[in-house]
Jmol script that loads the backbone (N, CA, C; Angstrom):
load data "model"
ATOM      1  N   MET A   1       4.402   6.755  10.195  1.00  0.00           N
ATOM      2  CA  MET A   1       4.530   5.755   9.158  1.00  0.00           C
ATOM      3  C   MET A   1       5.887   5.945   8.492  1.00  0.00           C
ATOM      4  N   THR A   2       6.740   4.948   8.604  1.00  0.00           N
ATOM      5  CA  THR A   2       8.077   5.062   8.029  1.00  0.00           C
ATOM      6  C   THR A   2       8.152   4.515   6.610  1.00  0.00           C
ATOM      7  N   LYS A   3       7.203   3.699   6.222  1.00  0.00           N
ATOM      8  CA  LYS A   3       7.192   3.150   4.865  1.00  0.00           C
ATOM      9  C   LYS A   3       6.142   3.894   4.051  1.00  0.00           C
ATOM     10  N   ARG A   4       6.576   4.938   3.364  1.00  0.00           N
ATOM     11  CA  ARG A   4       5.664   5.842   2.655  1.00  0.00           C
ATOM     12  C   ARG A   4       5.480   5.499   1.187  1.00  0.00           C
ATOM     13  N   TYR A   5       6.146   4.463   0.707  1.00  0.00           N
ATOM     14  CA  TYR A   5       6.047   4.095  -0.700  1.00  0.00           C
ATOM     15  C   TYR A   5       5.516   2.673  -0.802  1.00  0.00           C
ATOM     16  N   PHE A   6       4.895   2.378  -1.935  1.00  0.00           N
ATOM     17  CA  PHE A   6       4.348   1.042  -2.119  1.00  0.00           C
ATOM     18  C   PHE A   6       4.615   0.568  -3.535  1.00  0.00           C
ATOM     19  N   ALA A   7       4.546  -0.731  -3.701  1.00  0.00           N
ATOM     20  CA  ALA A   7       4.528  -1.349  -5.023  1.00  0.00           C
ATOM     21  C   ALA A   7       3.467  -2.434  -4.966  1.00  0.00           C
ATOM     22  N   TYR A   8       2.796  -2.617  -6.094  1.00  0.00           N
ATOM     23  CA  TYR A   8       1.744  -3.619  -6.169  1.00  0.00           C
ATOM     24  C   TYR A   8       2.118  -4.679  -7.186  1.00  0.00           C
ATOM     25  N   ASP A   9       2.031  -5.923  -6.747  1.00  0.00           N
ATOM     26  CA  ASP A   9       2.254  -7.103  -7.568  1.00  0.00           C
ATOM     27  C   ASP A   9       0.945  -7.889  -7.551  1.00  0.00           C
ATOM     28  N   PRO A  10       0.278  -8.068  -8.692  1.00  0.00           N
ATOM     29  CA  PRO A  10      -1.013  -8.756  -8.677  1.00  0.00           C
ATOM     30  C   PRO A  10      -0.936 -10.185  -8.152  1.00  0.00           C
ATOM     31  N   ASP A  11       0.228 -10.805  -8.220  1.00  0.00           N
ATOM     32  CA  ASP A  11       0.379 -12.157  -7.670  1.00  0.00           C
ATOM     33  C   ASP A  11       0.698 -12.143  -6.180  1.00  0.00           C
ATOM     34  N   GLY A  12       1.413 -11.119  -5.721  1.00  0.00           N
ATOM     35  CA  GLY A  12       1.865 -11.084  -4.335  1.00  0.00           C
ATOM     36  C   GLY A  12       1.211 -10.038  -3.466  1.00  0.00           C
ATOM     37  N   GLY A  13       0.482  -9.113  -4.068  1.00  0.00           N
ATOM     38  CA  GLY A  13      -0.198  -8.094  -3.286  1.00  0.00           C
ATOM     39  C   GLY A  13       0.621  -6.830  -3.111  1.00  0.00           C
ATOM     40  N   LEU A  14       0.247  -6.053  -2.126  1.00  0.00           N
ATOM     41  CA  LEU A  14       0.842  -4.752  -1.856  1.00  0.00           C
ATOM     42  C   LEU A  14       2.019  -4.905  -0.906  1.00  0.00           C
ATOM     43  N   GLU A  15       3.133  -4.263  -1.241  1.00  0.00           N
ATOM     44  CA  GLU A  15       4.311  -4.214  -0.369  1.00  0.00           C
ATOM     45  C   GLU A  15       4.608  -2.745  -0.090  1.00  0.00           C
ATOM     46  N   THR A  16       5.088  -2.440   1.117  1.00  0.00           N
ATOM     47  CA  THR A  16       5.453  -1.064   1.442  1.00  0.00           C
ATOM     48  C   THR A  16       6.958  -0.955   1.620  1.00  0.00           C
ATOM     49  N   PHE A  17       7.482   0.260   1.356  1.00  0.00           N
ATOM     50  CA  PHE A  17       8.923   0.491   1.354  1.00  0.00           C
ATOM     51  C   PHE A  17       9.239   1.842   1.969  1.00  0.00           C
ATOM     52  N   ALA A  18      10.451   1.964   2.498  1.00  0.00           N
ATOM     53  CA  ALA A  18      10.887   3.214   3.112  1.00  0.00           C
ATOM     54  C   ALA A  18      11.294   4.250   2.074  1.00  0.00           C
ATOM     55  N   THR A  19      11.736   3.798   0.890  1.00  0.00           N
ATOM     56  CA  THR A  19      12.204   4.748  -0.117  1.00  0.00           C
ATOM     57  C   THR A  19      11.539   4.506  -1.469  1.00  0.00           C
ATOM     58  N   GLU A  20      11.527   5.560  -2.262  1.00  0.00           N
ATOM     59  CA  GLU A  20      11.015   5.487  -3.631  1.00  0.00           C
ATOM     60  C   GLU A  20      11.827   4.478  -4.447  1.00  0.00           C
ATOM     61  N   GLN A  21      13.149   4.504  -4.260  1.00  0.00           N
ATOM     62  CA  GLN A  21      14.023   3.615  -5.021  1.00  0.00           C
ATOM     63  C   GLN A  21      13.722   2.143  -4.740  1.00  0.00           C
ATOM     64  N   GLU A  22      13.425   1.815  -3.479  1.00  0.00           N
ATOM     65  CA  GLU A  22      13.083   0.427  -3.140  1.00  0.00           C
ATOM     66  C   GLU A  22      11.786  -0.007  -3.818  1.00  0.00           C
ATOM     67  N   ALA A  23      10.806   0.884  -3.843  1.00  0.00           N
ATOM     68  CA  ALA A  23       9.524   0.560  -4.477  1.00  0.00           C
ATOM     69  C   ALA A  23       9.699   0.349  -5.975  1.00  0.00           C
ATOM     70  N   ILE A  24      10.472   1.216  -6.618  1.00  0.00           N
ATOM     71  CA  ILE A  24      10.723   1.082  -8.055  1.00  0.00           C
ATOM     72  C   ILE A  24      11.482  -0.207  -8.341  1.00  0.00           C
ATOM     73  N   ALA A  25      12.498  -0.502  -7.543  1.00  0.00           N
ATOM     74  CA  ALA A  25      13.282  -1.726  -7.748  1.00  0.00           C
ATOM     75  C   ALA A  25      12.402  -2.962  -7.613  1.00  0.00           C
ATOM     76  N   PHE A  26      11.513  -2.963  -6.636  1.00  0.00           N
ATOM     77  CA  PHE A  26      10.611  -4.100  -6.451  1.00  0.00           C
ATOM     78  C   PHE A  26       9.697  -4.256  -7.663  1.00  0.00           C
ATOM     79  N   ALA A  27       9.096  -3.149  -8.120  1.00  0.00           N
ATOM     80  CA  ALA A  27       8.193  -3.214  -9.275  1.00  0.00           C
ATOM     81  C   ALA A  27       8.937  -3.703 -10.513  1.00  0.00           C
ATOM     82  N   ASN A  28      10.160  -3.230 -10.715  1.00  0.00           N
ATOM     83  CA  ASN A  28      10.956  -3.703 -11.851  1.00  0.00           C
ATOM     84  C   ASN A  28      11.284  -5.185 -11.741  1.00  0.00           C
ATOM     85  N   LYS A  29      11.548  -5.661 -10.530  1.00  0.00           N
ATOM     86  CA  LYS A  29      11.822  -7.092 -10.322  1.00  0.00           C
ATOM     87  C   LYS A  29      10.589  -7.921 -10.661  1.00  0.00           C
ATOM     88  N   VAL A  30       9.418  -7.450 -10.263  1.00  0.00           N
ATOM     89  CA  VAL A  30       8.175  -8.158 -10.584  1.00  0.00           C
ATOM     90  C   VAL A  30       7.998  -8.238 -12.102  1.00  0.00           C
ATOM     91  N   ILE A  31       8.251  -7.124 -12.797  1.00  0.00           N
ATOM     92  CA  ILE A  31       8.152  -7.134 -14.260  1.00  0.00           C
ATOM     93  C   ILE A  31       9.168  -8.107 -14.848  1.00  0.00           C
ATOM     94  N   ASP A  32      10.386  -8.128 -14.294  1.00  0.00           N
ATOM     95  CA  ASP A  32      11.396  -9.094 -14.748  1.00  0.00           C
ATOM     96  C   ASP A  32      10.907 -10.526 -14.575  1.00  0.00           C
ATOM     97  N   ASP A  33      10.248 -10.802 -13.456  1.00  0.00           N
ATOM     98  CA  ASP A  33       9.718 -12.151 -13.216  1.00  0.00           C
ATOM     99  C   ASP A  33       8.663 -12.517 -14.259  1.00  0.00           C
ATOM    100  N   TYR A  34       7.799 -11.562 -14.595  1.00  0.00           N
ATOM    101  CA  TYR A  34       6.812 -11.815 -15.652  1.00  0.00           C
ATOM    102  C   TYR A  34       7.516 -12.061 -16.990  1.00  0.00           C
ATOM    103  N   ARG A  35       8.576 -11.284 -17.262  1.00  0.00           N
ATOM    104  CA  ARG A  35       9.333 -11.441 -18.504  1.00  0.00           C
ATOM    105  C   ARG A  35       9.934 -12.847 -18.582  1.00  0.00           C
ATOM    106  N   ASP A  36      10.509 -13.296 -17.465  1.00  0.00           N
ATOM    107  CA  ASP A  36      11.127 -14.630 -17.431  1.00  0.00           C
ATOM    108  C   ASP A  36      10.113 -15.738 -17.672  1.00  0.00           C
ATOM    109  N   ALA A  37       8.860 -15.490 -17.326  1.00  0.00           N
ATOM    110  CA  ALA A  37       7.811 -16.506 -17.475  1.00  0.00           C
ATOM    111  C   ALA A  37       6.995 -16.313 -18.755  1.00  0.00           C
ATOM    112  N   ALA A  38       7.466 -15.452 -19.662  1.00  0.00           N
ATOM    113  CA  ALA A  38       6.675 -15.089 -20.842  1.00  0.00           C
ATOM    114  C   ALA A  38       6.972 -15.961 -22.060  1.00  0.00           C
ATOM    115  N   ASP A  39       7.372 -17.202 -21.856  1.00  0.00           N
ATOM    116  CA  ASP A  39       7.666 -18.090 -22.988  1.00  0.00           C
ATOM    117  C   ASP A  39       6.476 -18.240 -23.927  1.00  0.00           C
ATOM    118  N   ASP A  40       5.284 -18.249 -23.374  1.00  0.00           N
ATOM    119  CA  ASP A  40       4.064 -18.398 -24.177  1.00  0.00           C
ATOM    120  C   ASP A  40       3.326 -17.073 -24.334  1.00  0.00           C
ATOM    121  N   GLY A  41       4.005 -15.971 -24.090  1.00  0.00           N
ATOM    122  CA  GLY A  41       3.381 -14.652 -24.176  1.00  0.00           C
ATOM    123  C   GLY A  41       3.277 -14.020 -22.794  1.00  0.00           C
ATOM    124  N   TRP A  42       3.114 -12.725 -22.801  1.00  0.00           N
ATOM    125  CA  TRP A  42       3.028 -11.977 -21.554  1.00  0.00           C
ATOM    126  C   TRP A  42       1.710 -12.257 -20.840  1.00  0.00           C
ATOM    127  N   ASP A  43       1.786 -12.361 -19.526  1.00  0.00           N
ATOM    128  CA  ASP A  43       0.590 -12.457 -18.690  1.00  0.00           C
ATOM    129  C   ASP A  43      -0.051 -11.067 -18.632  1.00  0.00           C
ATOM    130  N   ASP A  44      -1.352 -10.989 -18.824  1.00  0.00           N
ATOM    131  CA  ASP A  44      -2.053  -9.699 -18.783  1.00  0.00           C
ATOM    132  C   ASP A  44      -1.910  -8.996 -17.435  1.00  0.00           C
ATOM    133  N   LEU A  45      -1.648  -9.753 -16.375  1.00  0.00           N
ATOM    134  CA  LEU A  45      -1.532  -9.154 -15.041  1.00  0.00           C
ATOM    135  C   LEU A  45      -0.347  -8.204 -14.921  1.00  0.00           C
ATOM    136  N   VAL A  46       0.645  -8.334 -15.809  1.00  0.00           N
ATOM    137  CA  VAL A  46       1.818  -7.464 -15.734  1.00  0.00           C
ATOM    138  C   VAL A  46       1.421  -5.989 -15.812  1.00  0.00           C
ATOM    139  N   GLU A  47       0.319  -5.689 -16.491  1.00  0.00           N
ATOM    140  CA  GLU A  47      -0.107  -4.297 -16.621  1.00  0.00           C
ATOM    141  C   GLU A  47      -0.676  -3.722 -15.325  1.00  0.00           C
ATOM    142  N   GLN A  48      -0.848  -4.553 -14.309  1.00  0.00           N
ATOM    143  CA  GLN A  48      -1.323  -4.074 -13.008  1.00  0.00           C
ATOM    144  C   GLN A  48      -0.175  -3.739 -12.057  1.00  0.00           C
ATOM    145  N   VAL A  49       1.055  -4.070 -12.433  1.00  0.00           N
ATOM    146  CA  VAL A  49       2.210  -3.761 -11.588  1.00  0.00           C
ATOM    147  C   VAL A  49       2.362  -2.242 -11.531  1.00  0.00           C
ATOM    148  N   CYS A  50       2.508  -1.709 -10.312  1.00  0.00           N
ATOM    149  CA  CYS A  50       2.656  -0.262 -10.159  1.00  0.00           C
ATOM    150  C   CYS A  50       3.371   0.043  -8.850  1.00  0.00           C
ATOM    151  N   TRP A  51       3.766   1.300  -8.698  1.00  0.00           N
ATOM    152  CA  TRP A  51       4.341   1.773  -7.445  1.00  0.00           C
ATOM    153  C   TRP A  51       3.852   3.204  -7.234  1.00  0.00           C
ATOM    154  N   GLY A  52       3.976   3.693  -6.008  1.00  0.00           N
ATOM    155  CA  GLY A  52       3.555   5.055  -5.736  1.00  0.00           C
ATOM    156  C   GLY A  52       3.907   5.487  -4.324  1.00  0.00           C
ATOM    157  N   GLU A  53       3.490   6.704  -3.995  1.00  0.00           N
ATOM    158  CA  GLU A  53       3.714   7.268  -2.667  1.00  0.00           C
ATOM    159  C   GLU A  53       2.392   7.303  -1.916  1.00  0.00           C
ATOM    160  N   ILE A  54       2.425   6.879  -0.681  1.00  0.00           N
ATOM    161  CA  ILE A  54       1.237   6.904   0.167  1.00  0.00           C
ATOM    162  C   ILE A  54       1.070   8.327   0.689  1.00  0.00           C
ATOM    163  N   LYS A  55      -0.053   8.938   0.391  1.00  0.00           N
ATOM    164  CA  LYS A  55      -0.318  10.326   0.788  1.00  0.00           C
ATOM    165  C   LYS A  55      -1.222  10.415   2.015  1.00  0.00           C
ATOM    166  N   GLN A  56      -2.155   9.475   2.127  1.00  0.00           N
ATOM    167  CA  GLN A  56      -3.099   9.476   3.237  1.00  0.00           C
ATOM    168  C   GLN A  56      -3.272   8.052   3.737  1.00  0.00           C
ATOM    169  N   LYS A  57      -3.749   7.945   4.983  1.00  0.00           N
ATOM    170  CA  LYS A  57      -4.082   6.635   5.534  1.00  0.00           C
ATOM    171  C   LYS A  57      -5.307   6.761   6.423  1.00  0.00           C
ATOM    172  N   ALA A  58      -5.949   5.639   6.655  1.00  0.00           N
ATOM    173  CA  ALA A  58      -7.146   5.625   7.499  1.00  0.00           C
ATOM    174  C   ALA A  58      -6.753   5.862   8.956  1.00  0.00           C
ATOM    175  N   VAL A  59      -7.499   6.740   9.607  1.00  0.00           N
ATOM    176  CA  VAL A  59      -7.292   7.006  11.033  1.00  0.00           C
ATOM    177  C   VAL A  59      -8.644   7.016  11.737  1.00  0.00           C
ATOM    178  N   MET A  60      -8.613   6.625  12.998  1.00  0.00           N
ATOM    179  CA  MET A  60      -9.833   6.620  13.802  1.00  0.00           C
ATOM    180  C   MET A  60     -10.188   8.050  14.190  1.00  0.00           C
ATOM    181  N   ASP A  61     -11.472   8.365  14.121  1.00  0.00           N
ATOM    182  CA  ASP A  61     -11.943   9.652  14.621  1.00  0.00           C
ATOM    183  C   ASP A  61     -13.342   9.488  15.200  1.00  0.00           C
ATOM    184  N   ASN A  62     -13.809  10.538  15.834  1.00  0.00           N
ATOM    185  CA  ASN A  62     -15.153  10.565  16.411  1.00  0.00           C
ATOM    186  C   ASN A  62     -15.372   9.425  17.417  1.00  0.00           C
ATOM    187  N   GLN A  63     -14.376   9.205  18.271  1.00  0.00           N
ATOM    188  CA  GLN A  63     -14.490   8.144  19.279  1.00  0.00           C
ATOM    189  C   GLN A  63     -15.395   8.602  20.410  1.00  0.00           C
ATOM    190  N   LYS A  64     -16.350   7.731  20.793  1.00  0.00           N
ATOM    191  CA  LYS A  64     -17.306   8.028  21.867  1.00  0.00           C
ATOM    192  C   LYS A  64     -17.466   6.784  22.742  1.00  0.00           C
ATOM    193  N   PRO A  65     -17.769   6.975  24.013  1.00  0.00           N
ATOM    194  CA  PRO A  65     -18.046   5.810  24.860  1.00  0.00           C
ATOM    195  C   PRO A  65     -19.237   5.027  24.309  1.00  0.00           C
ATOM    196  N   TRP A  66     -19.163   3.727  24.407  1.00  0.00           N
ATOM    197  CA  TRP A  66     -20.244   2.852  23.935  1.00  0.00           C
ATOM    198  C   TRP A  66     -21.237   2.648  25.069  1.00  0.00           C
ATOM    199  N   PRO A  67     -22.524   2.876  24.811  1.00  0.00           N
ATOM    200  CA  PRO A  67     -23.511   2.640  25.870  1.00  0.00           C
ATOM    201  C   PRO A  67     -23.734   1.133  26.042  1.00  0.00           C
ATOM    202  N   GLY A  68     -23.304   0.605  27.131  1.00  0.00           N
ATOM    203  CA  GLY A  68     -23.445  -0.832  27.363  1.00  0.00           C
ATOM    204  C   GLY A  68     -22.083  -1.471  27.547  1.00  0.00           C
ATOM    205  N   THR A  69     -22.059  -2.788  27.524  1.00  0.00           N
ATOM    206  CA  THR A  69     -20.815  -3.501  27.807  1.00  0.00           C
ATOM    207  C   THR A  69     -20.270  -4.280  26.615  1.00  0.00           C
ATOM    208  N   ALA A  70     -20.960  -4.252  25.484  1.00  0.00           N
ATOM    209  CA  ALA A  70     -20.514  -5.039  24.331  1.00  0.00           C
ATOM    210  C   ALA A  70     -19.189  -4.526  23.765  1.00  0.00           C
ATOM    211  N   PHE A  71     -18.979  -3.212  23.801  1.00  0.00           N
ATOM    212  CA  PHE A  71     -17.761  -2.599  23.274  1.00  0.00           C
ATOM    213  C   PHE A  71     -17.292  -1.524  24.238  1.00  0.00           C
ATOM    214  N   CYS A  72     -16.029  -1.127  24.129  1.00  0.00           N
ATOM    215  CA  CYS A  72     -15.499  -0.043  24.957  1.00  0.00           C
ATOM    216  C   CYS A  72     -15.899   1.324  24.413  1.00  0.00           C
ATOM    217  N   TYR A  73     -15.961   1.437  23.084  1.00  0.00           N
ATOM    218  CA  TYR A  73     -16.279   2.717  22.467  1.00  0.00           C
ATOM    219  C   TYR A  73     -16.820   2.492  21.054  1.00  0.00           C
ATOM    220  N   ALA A  74     -17.413   3.542  20.516  1.00  0.00           N
ATOM    221  CA  ALA A  74     -17.828   3.576  19.112  1.00  0.00           C
ATOM    222  C   ALA A  74     -16.941   4.600  18.415  1.00  0.00           C
ATOM    223  N   CYS A  75     -16.700   4.401  17.139  1.00  0.00           N
ATOM    224  CA  CYS A  75     -15.849   5.337  16.413  1.00  0.00           C
ATOM    225  C   CYS A  75     -16.163   5.279  14.926  1.00  0.00           C
ATOM    226  N   ASP A  76     -15.492   6.137  14.193  1.00  0.00           N
ATOM    227  CA  ASP A  76     -15.573   6.143  12.741  1.00  0.00           C
ATOM    228  C   ASP A  76     -14.139   6.211  12.228  1.00  0.00           C
ATOM    229  N   TYR A  77     -13.971   6.047  10.935  1.00  0.00           N
ATOM    230  CA  TYR A  77     -12.660   6.162  10.305  1.00  0.00           C
ATOM    231  C   TYR A  77     -12.756   7.065   9.090  1.00  0.00           C
ATOM    232  N   GLY A  78     -11.686   7.762   8.819  1.00  0.00           N
ATOM    233  CA  GLY A  78     -11.585   8.603   7.634  1.00  0.00           C
ATOM    234  C   GLY A  78     -10.130   8.705   7.221  1.00  0.00           C
ATOM    235  N   LEU A  79      -9.886   9.286   6.057  1.00  0.00           N
ATOM    236  CA  LEU A  79      -8.520   9.457   5.570  1.00  0.00           C
ATOM    237  C   LEU A  79      -7.918  10.736   6.118  1.00  0.00           C
ATOM    238  N   ALA A  80      -6.624  10.667   6.458  1.00  0.00           N
ATOM    239  CA  ALA A  80      -5.895  11.839   6.930  1.00  0.00           C
ATOM    240  C   ALA A  80      -4.537  11.875   6.241  1.00  0.00           C
ATOM    241  N   ASP A  81      -4.067  13.095   5.960  1.00  0.00           N
ATOM    242  CA  ASP A  81      -2.751  13.261   5.351  1.00  0.00           C
ATOM    243  C   ASP A  81      -1.669  12.740   6.283  1.00  0.00           C
ATOM    244  N   LEU A  82      -0.620  12.200   5.698  1.00  0.00           N
ATOM    245  CA  LEU A  82       0.546  11.810   6.477  1.00  0.00           C
ATOM    246  C   LEU A  82       1.370  13.057   6.768  1.00  0.00           C
ATOM    247  N   PRO A  83       2.099  13.068   7.871  1.00  0.00           N
ATOM    248  CA  PRO A  83       2.963  14.219   8.145  1.00  0.00           C
ATOM    249  C   PRO A  83       4.013  14.356   7.041  1.00  0.00           C
ATOM    250  N   ALA A  84       4.423  15.585   6.771  1.00  0.00           N
ATOM    251  CA  ALA A  84       5.454  15.821   5.754  1.00  0.00           C
ATOM    252  C   ALA A  84       6.758  15.171   6.196  1.00  0.00           C
ATOM    253  N   MET A  85       7.482  14.658   5.224  1.00  0.00           N
ATOM    254  CA  MET A  85       8.781  14.051   5.518  1.00  0.00           C
ATOM    255  C   MET A  85       9.861  15.119   5.439  1.00  0.00           C
ATOM    256  N   ALA A  86      10.867  14.992   6.293  1.00  0.00           N
ATOM    257  CA  ALA A  86      12.005  15.905   6.234  1.00  0.00           C
ATOM    258  C   ALA A  86      12.800  15.619   4.964  1.00  0.00           C
ATOM    259  N   GLU A  87      13.203  16.650   4.284  1.00  0.00           N
ATOM    260  CA  GLU A  87      13.975  16.490   3.036  1.00  0.00           C
ATOM    261  C   GLU A  87      15.414  16.194   3.349  1.00  0.00           C
TER     262      GLU A  87
END
end "model"
wireframe off; spacefill off
backbone 0.3
color backbone group
């Protein structure tokens, strides 16, 4: 996973970024957009704007052959740590 950072915009959803600086810049731009539209007061959604680092992601595990022809296999999913990034 090369995009380890995210920012959340309640109007636009989740975006992922390669660097912390990109995620912060995006979140600040979203806040600026709310500010520009605040002629009648701030939208409460602005308090949901955030950014962060992705630490884990869903990965497939416990894969087994499926008895029958409906599927190729059965599996489960769980969270796993992302590999450490080189400094």
